[in-house]
DOMI-106795 format. One record per residue (C-alpha): residue number from 1; residue in three letters; x negated, y, z. Coordinates in pm, 1 decimal, padded with zeros to 6 digits, always signed. Last residue first. Example, Ala and Ser with C-alpha at 12.3 -4.5 7.8 and 13.67 -1.06 7.14 Angstrom:
<atom num="2" residuo="SER" u="-01367.0" v="-00106.0" w="+00714.0"/>
<atom num="1" residuo="ALA" u="-01230.0" v="-00450.0" w="+00780.0"/>
# end
This chain:
<atom num="303" residuo="ASP" u="+00696.0" v="-01701.9" w="+01459.3"/>
<atom num="302" residuo="HIS" u="+00685.2" v="-01383.7" w="+01668.0"/>
<atom num="301" residuo="PRO" u="+00518.2" v="-01044.6" w="+01671.9"/>
<atom num="300" residuo="VAL" u="+00638.3" v="-00781.6" w="+01921.7"/>
<atom num="299" residuo="VAL" u="+00644.7" v="-00421.0" w="+01802.1"/>
<atom num="298" residuo="ALA" u="+00672.1" v="-00187.7" w="+02101.3"/>
<atom num="297" residuo="VAL" u="+00790.2" v="+00164.1" w="+02018.2"/>
<atom num="296" residuo="PRO" u="+00731.6" v="+00468.4" w="+02240.0"/>
<atom num="295" residuo="ALA" u="+01035.8" v="+00697.5" w="+02229.2"/>
<atom num="294" residuo="THR" u="+01124.4" v="+00938.8" w="+01946.9"/>
<atom num="293" residuo="ALA" u="+01215.7" v="+00673.9" w="+01692.3"/>
<atom num="292" residuo="HIS" u="+01165.1" v="+00784.5" w="+01329.7"/>
<atom num="291" residuo="HIS" u="+00861.0" v="+00623.6" w="+01168.5"/>
<atom num="290" residuo="LEU" u="+00815.9" v="+00321.2" w="+01392.2"/>
<atom num="289" residuo="VAL" u="+01192.3" v="+00261.2" w="+01404.5"/>
<atom num="288" residuo="ALA" u="+01231.3" v="+00257.9" w="+01027.1"/>
<atom num="287" residuo="HIS" u="+00933.7" v="+00024.1" w="+00979.6"/>
<atom num="286" residuo="ALA" u="+01051.4" v="-00209.5" w="+01257.3"/>
<atom num="285" residuo="VAL" u="+01388.8" v="-00242.4" w="+01085.1"/>
<atom num="284" residuo="PRO" u="+01246.0" v="-00279.9" w="+00733.4"/>
<atom num="283" residuo="GLY" u="+00980.2" v="-00544.5" w="+00808.0"/>
<atom num="282" residuo="ILE" u="+00617.5" v="-00500.3" w="+00916.0"/>
<atom num="281" residuo="VAL" u="+00434.5" v="-00683.2" w="+00639.1"/>
<atom num="280" residuo="ALA" u="+00109.0" v="-00879.6" w="+00619.2"/>
<atom num="279" residuo="GLY" u="-00059.6" v="-00895.8" w="+00279.8"/>
<atom num="278" residuo="VAL" u="+00041.5" v="-00783.9" w="-00069.4"/>
<atom num="277" residuo="ALA" u="+00129.7" v="-01133.0" w="-00192.9"/>
<atom num="276" residuo="THR" u="+00321.2" v="-01183.8" w="+00129.8"/>
<atom num="275" residuo="ARG" u="+00219.9" v="-01280.0" w="+00481.9"/>
<atom num="274" residuo="ARG" u="+00436.5" v="-01376.0" w="+00774.4"/>
<atom num="273" residuo="ARG" u="+00447.4" v="-01324.7" w="+01147.6"/>
<atom num="272" residuo="ARG" u="+00801.8" v="-01204.3" w="+01209.5"/>
<atom num="271" residuo="ARG" u="+00816.1" v="-00863.1" w="+01369.3"/>
<atom num="270" residuo="GLY" u="+01035.6" v="-00791.7" w="+01669.0"/>
<atom num="269" residuo="VAL" u="+01159.3" v="-00462.3" w="+01807.8"/>
<atom num="268" residuo="VAL" u="+01134.4" v="-00302.9" w="+02151.6"/>
<atom num="267" residuo="VAL" u="+01212.7" v="+00064.1" w="+02217.6"/>
<atom num="266" residuo="LEU" u="+01073.2" v="+00222.7" w="+02534.3"/>
<atom num="265" residuo="SER" u="+01173.5" v="+00499.8" w="+02776.7"/>
<atom num="264" residuo="ALA" u="+01500.8" v="+00548.9" w="+02594.4"/>
<atom num="263" residuo="ASP" u="+01749.5" v="+00833.8" w="+02555.5"/>
<atom num="262" residuo="ARG" u="+01661.1" v="+00948.1" w="+02203.5"/>
<atom num="261" residuo="SER" u="+01561.4" v="+00591.3" w="+02116.6"/>
<atom num="260" residuo="ALA" u="+01928.2" v="+00493.0" w="+02081.4"/>
<atom num="259" residuo="GLU" u="+01957.2" v="+00704.2" w="+01765.5"/>
<atom num="258" residuo="VAL" u="+01648.8" v="+00539.7" w="+01615.7"/>
<atom num="257" residuo="LEU" u="+01788.8" v="+00200.6" w="+01712.5"/>
<atom num="256" residuo="HIS" u="+02118.0" v="+00277.8" w="+01536.6"/>
<atom num="255" residuo="SER" u="+01939.0" v="+00380.7" w="+01217.8"/>
<atom num="254" residuo="GLY" u="+01715.4" v="+00072.7" w="+01219.4"/>
<atom num="253" residuo="ALA" u="+02007.6" v="-00166.2" w="+01266.6"/>
<atom num="252" residuo="LYS" u="+02177.9" v="-00049.8" w="+00948.4"/>
<atom num="251" residuo="GLY" u="+02552.7" v="-00035.3" w="+00986.3"/>
<atom num="250" residuo="ILE" u="+02824.1" v="-00173.4" w="+01210.8"/>
<atom num="249" residuo="VAL" u="+02736.9" v="-00182.1" w="+01578.9"/>
<atom num="248" residuo="ALA" u="+02721.5" v="-00442.3" w="+01853.8"/>
<atom num="247" residuo="GLN" u="+02597.5" v="-00275.5" w="+02173.4"/>
<atom num="246" residuo="GLU" u="+02527.1" v="-00483.9" w="+02481.8"/>
<atom num="245" residuo="THR" u="+02443.6" v="-00344.4" w="+02824.9"/>
<atom num="244" residuo="VAL" u="+02213.7" v="-00527.0" w="+03064.1"/>
<atom num="243" residuo="GLU" u="+02132.4" v="-00445.8" w="+03427.1"/>
<atom num="242" residuo="VAL" u="+01811.9" v="-00623.3" w="+03526.5"/>
<atom num="241" residuo="GLY" u="+01805.1" v="-00768.8" w="+03877.9"/>
<atom num="240" residuo="PRO" u="+01930.4" v="-01110.3" w="+03768.3"/>
<atom num="239" residuo="PHE" u="+01625.9" v="-01159.8" w="+03542.2"/>
<atom num="238" residuo="LYS" u="+01620.8" v="-01535.5" w="+03468.7"/>
<atom num="237" residuo="ASP" u="+02000.7" v="-01565.8" w="+03477.0"/>
<atom num="236" residuo="ARG" u="+02041.1" v="-01261.8" w="+03250.7"/>
<atom num="235" residuo="TRP" u="+01781.0" v="-01421.5" w="+03025.1"/>
<atom num="234" residuo="PRO" u="+01979.5" v="-01743.3" w="+02993.9"/>
<atom num="233" residuo="GLU" u="+02292.1" v="-01545.8" w="+02891.5"/>
<atom num="232" residuo="LEU" u="+02123.6" v="-01314.1" w="+02640.7"/>
<atom num="231" residuo="ALA" u="+02164.7" v="-01521.0" w="+02323.2"/>
<atom num="230" residuo="GLU" u="+02522.2" v="-01621.7" w="+02409.3"/>
<atom num="229" residuo="SER" u="+02622.4" v="-01266.5" w="+02496.9"/>
<atom num="228" residuo="LEU" u="+02475.6" v="-01134.5" w="+02172.7"/>
<atom num="227" residuo="ALA" u="+02652.5" v="-01398.8" w="+01962.6"/>
<atom num="226" residuo="ARG" u="+02983.8" v="-01322.2" w="+02131.8"/>
<atom num="225" residuo="HIS" u="+02934.4" v="-00949.2" w="+02077.1"/>
<atom num="224" residuo="MET" u="+02852.7" v="-01003.4" w="+01708.0"/>
<atom num="223" residuo="GLU" u="+03159.5" v="-01220.1" w="+01653.1"/>
<atom num="222" residuo="GLY" u="+03378.4" v="-00954.8" w="+01814.7"/>
<atom num="221" residuo="THR" u="+03213.1" v="-00687.7" w="+01600.6"/>
<atom num="220" residuo="LEU" u="+03304.0" v="-00885.5" w="+01289.0"/>
<atom num="219" residuo="GLU" u="+03665.3" v="-00951.0" w="+01388.2"/>
<atom num="218" residuo="ASP" u="+03719.4" v="-00588.4" w="+01485.5"/>
<atom num="217" residuo="HIS" u="+03578.9" v="-00473.0" w="+01152.3"/>
<atom num="216" residuo="LEU" u="+03786.6" v="-00736.3" w="+00970.7"/>
<atom num="215" residuo="GLU" u="+04101.1" v="-00584.4" w="+01117.0"/>
<atom num="214" residuo="ALA" u="+03990.7" v="-00230.1" w="+01042.2"/>
<atom num="213" residuo="ASN" u="+03889.7" v="-00300.0" w="+00681.3"/>
<atom num="212" residuo="LEU" u="+03579.9" v="-00089.6" w="+00612.9"/>
<atom num="211" residuo="ASP" u="+03663.4" v="+00178.0" w="+00360.6"/>
<atom num="210" residuo="GLY" u="+03587.6" v="+00145.4" w="-00010.8"/>
<atom num="209" residuo="GLY" u="+03941.8" v="+00223.0" w="-00119.0"/>
<atom num="208" residuo="ASN" u="+04005.8" v="-00136.1" w="-00224.2"/>
<atom num="207" residuo="ASP" u="+03929.9" v="-00263.0" w="+00124.9"/>
<atom num="206" residuo="TYR" u="+03585.9" v="-00345.9" w="+00263.1"/>
<atom num="205" residuo="TYR" u="+03487.1" v="-00653.1" w="+00467.5"/>
<atom num="204" residuo="PRO" u="+03469.9" v="-00870.3" w="+00155.1"/>
<atom num="203" residuo="LEU" u="+03175.4" v="-00655.2" w="+00035.3"/>
<atom num="202" residuo="GLU" u="+02929.9" v="-00765.2" w="+00304.7"/>
<atom num="201" residuo="PRO" u="+02903.5" v="-00585.4" w="+00635.0"/>
<atom num="200" residuo="SER" u="+02577.9" v="-00417.0" w="+00747.6"/>
<atom num="199" residuo="ARG" u="+02484.0" v="-00545.6" w="+01090.3"/>
<atom num="198" residuo="GLY" u="+02340.3" v="-00372.9" w="+01392.5"/>
<atom num="197" residuo="HIS" u="+02252.6" v="-00540.7" w="+01720.8"/>
<atom num="196" residuo="VAL" u="+02150.4" v="-00318.1" w="+02010.2"/>
<atom num="195" residuo="VAL" u="+02053.6" v="-00442.1" w="+02356.2"/>
<atom num="194" residuo="ARG" u="+02029.3" v="-00177.3" w="+02628.5"/>
<atom num="193" residuo="LEU" u="+01819.1" v="-00290.7" w="+02922.0"/>
<atom num="192" residuo="ARG" u="+01863.8" v="-00077.8" w="+03234.8"/>
<atom num="191" residuo="ALA" u="+01546.6" v="+00021.5" w="+03412.5"/>
<atom num="190" residuo="ALA" u="+01371.0" v="-00107.8" w="+03724.0"/>
<atom num="189" residuo="ARG" u="+01058.3" v="-00019.3" w="+03525.3"/>
<atom num="188" residuo="GLN" u="+00889.9" v="-00358.4" w="+03560.3"/>
<atom num="187" residuo="SER" u="+01226.5" v="-00531.5" w="+03512.3"/>
<atom num="186" residuo="ALA" u="+01300.9" v="-00337.5" w="+03194.0"/>
<atom num="185" residuo="ALA" u="+00960.6" v="-00425.3" w="+03047.8"/>
<atom num="184" residuo="GLU" u="+00996.0" v="-00791.8" w="+03145.0"/>
<atom num="183" residuo="PHE" u="+01343.7" v="-00805.7" w="+02988.9"/>
<atom num="182" residuo="ALA" u="+01210.6" v="-00651.6" w="+02666.9"/>
<atom num="181" residuo="PHE" u="+00913.8" v="-00889.4" w="+02641.8"/>
<atom num="180" residuo="GLY" u="+01138.4" v="-01189.5" w="+02710.6"/>
<atom num="179" residuo="ILE" u="+01376.3" v="-01091.0" w="+02431.0"/>
<atom num="178" residuo="VAL" u="+01090.0" v="-01059.0" w="+02182.3"/>
<atom num="177" residuo="THR" u="+00927.2" v="-01389.6" w="+02275.0"/>
<atom num="176" residuo="ASP" u="+01264.7" v="-01566.1" w="+02303.6"/>
<atom num="175" residuo="ASN" u="+01366.4" v="-01486.0" w="+01947.6"/>
<atom num="174" residuo="PRO" u="+01728.2" v="-01435.1" w="+01847.0"/>
<atom num="173" residuo="ALA" u="+01812.1" v="-01542.9" w="+01489.8"/>
<atom num="172" residuo="ALA" u="+02175.5" v="-01452.9" w="+01419.2"/>
<atom num="171" residuo="SER" u="+02174.0" v="-01219.6" w="+01720.5"/>
<atom num="170" residuo="ASN" u="+01910.0" v="-01002.4" w="+01554.6"/>
<atom num="169" residuo="LEU" u="+01804.5" v="-00793.5" w="+01851.4"/>
<atom num="168" residuo="GLY" u="+01677.6" v="-00436.6" w="+01876.7"/>
<atom num="167" residuo="LEU" u="+01594.7" v="-00388.5" w="+02242.4"/>
<atom num="166" residuo="VAL" u="+01620.8" v="-00051.8" w="+02416.3"/>
<atom num="165" residuo="VAL" u="+01458.6" v="+00004.5" w="+02757.9"/>
<atom num="164" residuo="ASP" u="+01677.3" v="+00260.9" w="+02926.1"/>
<atom num="163" residuo="ARG" u="+01546.2" v="+00578.8" w="+03089.6"/>
<atom num="162" residuo="PHE" u="+01336.6" v="+00533.0" w="+03399.9"/>
<atom num="161" residuo="PRO" u="+01476.4" v="+00637.1" w="+03734.9"/>
<atom num="160" residuo="ALA" u="+01414.3" v="+00978.2" w="+03895.8"/>
<atom num="159" residuo="ALA" u="+01365.5" v="+00945.1" w="+04272.5"/>
<atom num="158" residuo="GLY" u="+00986.5" v="+00921.7" w="+04291.0"/>
<atom num="157" residuo="SER" u="+00972.7" v="+01287.6" w="+04388.3"/>
<atom num="156" residuo="GLY" u="+00772.6" v="+01379.9" w="+04079.4"/>
<atom num="155" residuo="PHE" u="+01076.1" v="+01388.3" w="+03855.6"/>
<atom num="154" residuo="ALA" u="+01381.7" v="+01502.1" w="+04050.1"/>
<atom num="153" residuo="GLY" u="+01633.1" v="+01482.1" w="+03771.6"/>
<atom num="152" residuo="PRO" u="+01657.7" v="+01416.7" w="+03401.6"/>
<atom num="151" residuo="ARG" u="+01615.5" v="+01043.7" w="+03335.4"/>
<atom num="150" residuo="HIS" u="+01257.4" v="+00929.5" w="+03307.8"/>
<atom num="149" residuo="GLU" u="+01031.7" v="+00842.7" w="+03015.6"/>
<atom num="148" residuo="ASP" u="+01004.8" v="+01209.0" w="+02911.3"/>
<atom num="147" residuo="GLU" u="+00863.0" v="+01284.7" w="+03257.2"/>
<atom num="146" residuo="PRO" u="+00534.1" v="+01119.8" w="+03163.9"/>
<atom num="145" residuo="ARG" u="+00496.5" v="+01354.3" w="+02866.0"/>
<atom num="144" residuo="LEU" u="+00492.4" v="+01250.2" w="+02499.0"/>
<atom num="143" residuo="GLY" u="+00308.7" v="+01510.5" w="+02289.4"/>
<atom num="142" residuo="GLY" u="+00193.1" v="+01268.8" w="+02021.3"/>
<atom num="141" residuo="ARG" u="+00423.3" v="+00972.7" w="+01994.5"/>
<atom num="140" residuo="VAL" u="+00318.4" v="+00634.3" w="+02131.7"/>
<atom num="139" residuo="LEU" u="+00289.2" v="+00321.3" w="+01917.9"/>
<atom num="138" residuo="VAL" u="+00293.6" v="-00005.4" w="+02113.0"/>
<atom num="137" residuo="VAL" u="+00142.6" v="-00327.7" w="+01974.4"/>
<atom num="136" residuo="PRO" u="+00238.8" v="-00677.7" w="+02087.4"/>
<atom num="135" residuo="ARG" u="-00014.2" v="-00954.7" w="+02011.9"/>
<atom num="134" residuo="ARG" u="-00076.6" v="-01146.5" w="+01688.5"/>
<atom num="133" residuo="SER" u="-00161.6" v="-00821.1" w="+01514.6"/>
<atom num="132" residuo="GLY" u="-00146.0" v="-00796.7" w="+01135.4"/>
<atom num="131" residuo="ALA" u="+00145.9" v="-00565.4" w="+01060.6"/>
<atom num="130" residuo="VAL" u="+00094.2" v="-00345.3" w="+01367.5"/>
<atom num="129" residuo="VAL" u="-00278.3" v="-00321.3" w="+01292.2"/>
<atom num="128" residuo="ALA" u="-00220.1" v="-00236.5" w="+00926.8"/>
<atom num="127" residuo="GLN" u="+00035.4" v="+00030.4" w="+01017.4"/>
<atom num="126" residuo="ALA" u="-00196.0" v="+00182.5" w="+01279.0"/>
<atom num="125" residuo="VAL" u="-00487.6" v="+00197.5" w="+01033.7"/>
<atom num="124" residuo="SER" u="-00273.7" v="+00341.8" w="+00754.5"/>
<atom num="123" residuo="GLY" u="-00150.7" v="+00620.4" w="+00978.5"/>
<atom num="122" residuo="VAL" u="+00198.3" v="+00644.5" w="+01123.9"/>
<atom num="121" residuo="LEU" u="+00298.3" v="+01005.9" w="+01066.1"/>
<atom num="120" residuo="PHE" u="+00629.4" v="+01052.6" w="+01238.3"/>
<atom num="119" residuo="GLY" u="+00961.1" v="+01150.9" w="+01084.3"/>
<atom num="118" residuo="ALA" u="+00976.8" v="+01360.8" w="+00770.9"/>
<atom num="117" residuo="VAL" u="+01343.6" v="+01431.8" w="+00839.4"/>
<atom num="116" residuo="GLY" u="+01252.0" v="+01678.0" w="+01111.4"/>
<atom num="115" residuo="GLY" u="+00941.0" v="+01640.9" w="+01325.5"/>
<atom num="114" residuo="LEU" u="+00582.3" v="+01575.3" w="+01223.3"/>
<atom num="113" residuo="GLY" u="+00461.8" v="+01378.4" w="+01524.4"/>
<atom num="112" residuo="ARG" u="+00125.1" v="+01202.4" w="+01507.6"/>
<atom num="111" residuo="SER" u="+00098.1" v="+00842.2" w="+01618.3"/>
<atom num="110" residuo="GLY" u="-00103.9" v="+00698.3" w="+01905.8"/>
<atom num="109" residuo="LEU" u="-00209.4" v="+00339.5" w="+01967.2"/>
<atom num="108" residuo="VAL" u="-00152.1" v="+00090.0" w="+02249.8"/>
<atom num="107" residuo="LEU" u="-00254.5" v="-00276.8" w="+02235.9"/>
<atom num="106" residuo="LEU" u="-00079.5" v="-00513.2" w="+02478.1"/>
<atom num="105" residuo="ASP" u="-00157.4" v="-00823.4" w="+02678.4"/>
<atom num="104" residuo="ALA" u="-00511.5" v="-00799.1" w="+02549.9"/>
<atom num="103" residuo="GLU" u="-00781.8" v="-01013.4" w="+02384.0"/>
<atom num="102" residuo="GLY" u="-00610.4" v="-01042.8" w="+02047.1"/>
<atom num="101" residuo="ALA" u="-00544.3" v="-00669.6" w="+02047.3"/>
<atom num="100" residuo="ALA" u="-00917.2" v="-00597.6" w="+02064.4"/>
<atom num="99" residuo="GLY" u="-00979.1" v="-00817.7" w="+01760.9"/>
<atom num="98" residuo="LEU" u="-00700.0" v="-00647.7" w="+01569.9"/>
<atom num="97" residuo="LEU" u="-00846.4" v="-00312.6" w="+01673.3"/>
<atom num="96" residuo="ALA" u="-01191.2" v="-00398.6" w="+01538.8"/>
<atom num="95" residuo="PRO" u="-01053.2" v="-00560.9" w="+01224.2"/>
<atom num="94" residuo="VAL" u="-00853.8" v="-00243.8" w="+01146.4"/>
<atom num="93" residuo="PRO" u="-01112.3" v="+00016.5" w="+01251.1"/>
<atom num="92" residuo="GLU" u="-01431.2" v="-00117.7" w="+01085.3"/>
<atom num="91" residuo="GLU" u="-01648.6" v="-00317.0" w="+01322.0"/>
<atom num="90" residuo="PRO" u="-01902.1" v="-00193.0" w="+01579.1"/>
<atom num="89" residuo="LEU" u="-01655.4" v="-00163.8" w="+01870.3"/>
<atom num="88" residuo="ARG" u="-01745.1" v="+00083.6" w="+02143.7"/>
<atom num="87" residuo="ASP" u="-01612.8" v="-00024.5" w="+02482.8"/>
<atom num="86" residuo="ILE" u="-01459.1" v="+00125.4" w="+02794.3"/>
<atom num="85" residuo="THR" u="-01335.1" v="-00018.4" w="+03124.0"/>
<atom num="84" residuo="ILE" u="-01077.1" v="+00118.8" w="+03365.9"/>
<atom num="83" residuo="ARG" u="-00938.0" v="-00022.7" w="+03691.9"/>
<atom num="82" residuo="LEU" u="-00667.0" v="+00211.4" w="+03819.0"/>
<atom num="81" residuo="GLY" u="-00729.4" v="+00323.7" w="+04176.7"/>
<atom num="80" residuo="PRO" u="-00669.3" v="+00690.9" w="+04112.1"/>
<atom num="79" residuo="HIS" u="-00438.1" v="+00756.6" w="+03815.8"/>
<atom num="78" residuo="ARG" u="-00466.9" v="+01118.2" w="+03703.1"/>
<atom num="77" residuo="ARG" u="-00832.4" v="+01156.9" w="+03798.3"/>
<atom num="76" residuo="ALA" u="-00918.0" v="+00814.9" w="+03651.4"/>
<atom num="75" residuo="ILE" u="-00738.8" v="+00909.2" w="+03328.9"/>
<atom num="74" residuo="THR" u="-00950.7" v="+01221.4" w="+03284.4"/>
<atom num="73" residuo="ALA" u="-01274.6" v="+01040.0" w="+03371.0"/>
<atom num="72" residuo="GLU" u="-01203.9" v="+00755.1" w="+03126.7"/>
<atom num="71" residuo="ALA" u="-01115.1" v="+01001.3" w="+02850.8"/>
<atom num="70" residuo="GLU" u="-01441.8" v="+01188.9" w="+02906.5"/>
<atom num="69" residuo="ARG" u="-01639.1" v="+00863.7" w="+02907.6"/>
<atom num="68" residuo="LEU" u="-01469.9" v="+00747.7" w="+02587.0"/>
<atom num="67" residuo="MET" u="-01547.4" v="+01074.4" w="+02407.2"/>
<atom num="66" residuo="ARG" u="-01909.1" v="+01074.2" w="+02526.8"/>
<atom num="65" residuo="GLU" u="-01965.3" v="+00713.3" w="+02417.4"/>
<atom num="64" residuo="ALA" u="-01798.9" v="+00778.8" w="+02081.5"/>
<atom num="63" residuo="TRP" u="-02015.2" v="+01086.2" w="+02018.8"/>
<atom num="62" residuo="ARG" u="-02328.9" v="+00889.8" w="+02109.9"/>
<atom num="61" residuo="SER" u="-02234.0" v="+00606.3" w="+01874.2"/>
<atom num="60" residuo="GLN" u="-02154.6" v="+00844.8" w="+01589.7"/>
<atom num="59" residuo="GLU" u="-02484.6" v="+01028.0" w="+01640.4"/>
<atom num="58" residuo="GLY" u="-02676.2" v="+00698.7" w="+01627.7"/>
<atom num="57" residuo="PRO" u="-02490.8" v="+00577.8" w="+01320.6"/>
<atom num="56" residuo="SER" u="-02562.6" v="+00910.5" w="+01148.7"/>
<atom num="55" residuo="LEU" u="-02274.0" v="+01148.9" w="+01136.2"/>
<atom num="54" residuo="SER" u="-02086.8" v="+01264.6" w="+00828.5"/>
<atom num="53" residuo="PRO" u="-01970.8" v="+01622.8" w="+00860.2"/>
<atom num="52" residuo="GLU" u="-01664.5" v="+01675.3" w="+01080.8"/>
<atom num="51" residuo="PRO" u="-01347.2" v="+01721.5" w="+00884.3"/>
<atom num="50" residuo="VAL" u="-01222.7" v="+02076.9" w="+00823.7"/>
<atom num="49" residuo="GLY" u="-00876.0" v="+02130.9" w="+00962.3"/>
<atom num="48" residuo="GLY" u="-00541.3" v="+02067.9" w="+00795.2"/>
<atom num="47" residuo="MET" u="-00446.7" v="+01813.2" w="+01059.3"/>
<atom num="46" residuo="PRO" u="-00701.5" v="+01848.5" w="+01340.6"/>
<atom num="45" residuo="ALA" u="-01033.8" v="+01659.8" w="+01294.4"/>
<atom num="44" residuo="TYR" u="-01106.2" v="+01341.8" w="+01492.0"/>
<atom num="43" residuo="PRO" u="-01447.7" v="+01180.8" w="+01466.2"/>
<atom num="42" residuo="ARG" u="-01464.1" v="+00928.6" w="+01179.8"/>
<atom num="41" residuo="LEU" u="-01348.5" v="+00575.5" w="+01257.1"/>
<atom num="40" residuo="GLY" u="-01593.8" v="+00296.3" w="+01171.7"/>
<atom num="39" residuo="LEU" u="-01726.1" v="+00308.9" w="+01528.1"/>
<atom num="38" residuo="ALA" u="-01402.1" v="+00156.5" w="+01652.9"/>
<atom num="37" residuo="HIS" u="-01318.1" v="+00309.9" w="+01990.2"/>
<atom num="36" residuo="VAL" u="-01189.7" v="+00119.0" w="+02291.1"/>
<atom num="35" residuo="LEU" u="-01032.3" v="+00194.7" w="+02629.0"/>
<atom num="34" residuo="HIS" u="-00947.1" v="-00105.4" w="+02850.1"/>
<atom num="33" residuo="LEU" u="-00695.2" v="-00056.9" w="+03131.3"/>
<atom num="32" residuo="PRO" u="-00684.5" v="-00314.1" w="+03411.1"/>
<atom num="31" residuo="VAL" u="-00368.1" v="-00497.0" w="+03525.4"/>
<atom num="30" residuo="ASP" u="-00102.4" v="-00420.7" w="+03787.5"/>
<atom num="29" residuo="ARG" u="+00181.3" v="-00440.3" w="+03532.1"/>
<atom num="28" residuo="LEU" u="+00330.2" v="-00100.4" w="+03617.1"/>
<atom num="27" residuo="LEU" u="-00021.2" v="+00038.8" w="+03669.2"/>
<atom num="26" residuo="ALA" u="-00128.5" v="-00088.5" w="+03327.6"/>
<atom num="25" residuo="GLU" u="+00178.3" v="+00074.0" w="+03172.3"/>
<atom num="24" residuo="ARG" u="+00087.8" v="+00408.7" w="+03330.4"/>
<atom num="23" residuo="ALA" u="-00265.2" v="+00376.7" w="+03192.8"/>
<atom num="22" residuo="ALA" u="-00132.7" v="+00281.3" w="+02849.0"/>
<atom num="21" residuo="TRP" u="+00079.5" v="+00597.4" w="+02849.8"/>
<atom num="20" residuo="ASP" u="-00238.3" v="+00794.0" w="+02929.2"/>
<atom num="19" residuo="ALA" u="-00418.4" v="+00619.8" w="+02643.7"/>
<atom num="18" residuo="ALA" u="-00133.2" v="+00701.0" w="+02404.8"/>
<atom num="17" residuo="THR" u="-00153.1" v="+01069.6" w="+02496.2"/>
<atom num="16" residuo="LEU" u="-00529.4" v="+01052.9" w="+02436.9"/>
<atom num="15" residuo="SER" u="-00467.0" v="+00889.6" w="+02098.6"/>
<atom num="14" residuo="GLU" u="-00227.3" v="+01166.3" w="+02001.1"/>
<atom num="13" residuo="PRO" u="-00464.6" v="+01441.2" w="+02119.5"/>
<atom num="12" residuo="SER" u="-00728.3" v="+01299.1" w="+01882.4"/>
<atom num="11" residuo="GLY" u="-01057.9" v="+01157.6" w="+02012.0"/>
<atom num="10" residuo="ASP" u="-01032.2" v="+00833.2" w="+01814.4"/>
<atom num="9" residuo="LEU" u="-00904.0" v="+00608.2" w="+02092.5"/>
<atom num="8" residuo="GLY" u="-00748.0" v="+00261.0" w="+02087.0"/>
<atom num="7" residuo="ALA" u="-00575.8" v="+00157.9" w="+02409.3"/>
<atom num="6" residuo="THR" u="-00600.4" v="-00188.4" w="+02565.8"/>
<atom num="5" residuo="ILE" u="-00380.0" v="-00318.8" w="+02848.1"/>
<atom num="4" residuo="THR" u="-00528.2" v="-00616.6" w="+03030.8"/>
<atom num="3" residuo="ARG" u="-00439.3" v="-00966.8" w="+03144.0"/>
<atom num="2" residuo="PRO" u="-00507.4" v="-01196.1" w="+02851.0"/>
<atom num="1" residuo="MET" u="-00388.9" v="-01558.7" w="+02899.4"/>
# end
């Protein structure tokens, strides 16, 4: 089984932030960090800036080598003792990163923050990799700082605990791969696991005025809580040291997960491995979370 964390780099500040997050994750898991660059990617140009002129294959390769070496040196200074390797991948970005993901525990990519209702810019490469990967992929927001993962307090003293790990769970079809990933992440961080299940009621749950019937609301949330407890019971036994809170909410799951991400160190969502006429798809909940959650988002594929 793969035992490494891989981060994709293109020289942008967002990818460097993602690589530093990947380094911290590698330390938590006690595994090496692998930094990669797909040679099909053009050198980074700031948003609105003038793109670099086309480089010859030799120039592109030398630029990539220099960029990777500089990133390796920066991360090594910040995280002494971390095992780091680098690699230039000759393929186009999407197949290159999918191949790298297949050989890793986790692939980490950066995404550019826009702020406001526009959400985050998740590029076409990142979206294609998330949709097609058979391994978990984490997207990290540009500008994320190490202290953002911790509760307010004495950061740097080792006393500040991690913020919650948030798991979006469909209690009607819970998946062990996704649940196990979230419990492992919470255990590694000594963090609380907050499990969120959102459900949009069908028409019979509304009264004639269009409001949700209070009695049926209580009945529905009770059913959701029971389903959550049943799905999580074996995992509580397997990870007795992980504190778990359950949240059954009415409404779109994506919206509630985005709200929960504001006080999270990591958000975990699942993605069913399936293909459509237009190719692999991410799914509406994962799509909403990827574009609007403020914390790093792990998308875990499952059958």
